[in-house]
N, C-alpha and C positions, 0 to 999 in steps of 0.2 A: 504494500500500500504506500502511496506517495503522500507528501504533504498536501498536495492539491486535493486528493481524495478526502482527507480529513477536513480540509477547509470547506469543501463543497458540502460535506455532511454537517459540519458544525454551523455554518451560516446559511444553509439552505439555498446556496447558489446553484442554478441549474447546471447539470453535468456537461452540457454542450457549450457553456460559456467559454469564450476564448480569454485567456489570461496572458498579459504581456510578460516578457522575460524579466522586466524590471520588477513587476509585482511578484512574480514567482521567486526571484532572488531575495526580495524583501521578506516574503513569507518564510522562506527557508532560513534566512538570517535570524528572524524572530524566533523560529522554532528551535534553532541551535542554541540561542541564548537561553531559552526556557529550559532546554535539556541540561544546560550547564547550571541550572538552579538560580538564574537571575530572576528577581521578583518581577512579576507582571507589570507592576507600576513603573519600574525602570525601563522595561521594554517599550511600554506604551508612551512613556515620557510625561504623562500627566495623570492626575487622579482627583476625583471629586471629594471635597470635605465640606460638609454642610451645603451651602449654596455657592461655593467658590471652587474653581478648578486650580489645583496646585500643580505647578510645573516641577517635575522630579528628575534629578540626576543623581548618580551614585554618591556622594556623601550625605545627601539630604535624607532625613528620616521620613519614612512612609507613614502618612496618617492612617491610623487603624480605626476600625469601627468602635472599639471600646474607648478610644480617645475622644471620639465624637460624643459618646454617651456621657463621659466625664465632663466634657466641655459644657454640654447643655445642663447637666446637673449643677455645675458650679454657677452657671448663669442664673438658674432658677433659685439657688440658695442665696446668691447675692441680691436678687430681686426681692426675695422674701425678707431678708435682713433689712434692706432699704425701706421697704414698706413698713416693717415693724418699727424702725427708727423714726420714720416720719410720723407714724401714728403716736408713738411715745412722745415725740417732740410736740406734736399738736395737743396732746392731752396735758402736757406740762404747761404749755402756753395758756391753755384754757384755765387750768388750775391757778396759775399765777395771776391771770387777769381777774379771776373771781375773788382772789384774796386781796387784790389792790382796790377793787371797786368798793366804794362806800355808799350805802343807801341812806338817805335822810328820812 
């Protein structure tokens, strides 16, 4: 079986589609890189993280799904702390205003 056969099976390209030599050599290069255990993210050259696309080259760390989960968790925690602090500050201001106001 050739790389082209797997490519056709994987992406659903019709079997009678003509593929140029440039495309075939690129597919073969990518396949060899993957067989050498190069991460897919480095082979592709970019990867999605949240709603941005990160350009990747070999010393750059690859964004992992668990990193995205931790990222969002920390954002939600920060938002909750912020809301709590604003609520606490608002209640202190209301309390101070009530203690300063004198009624005749």
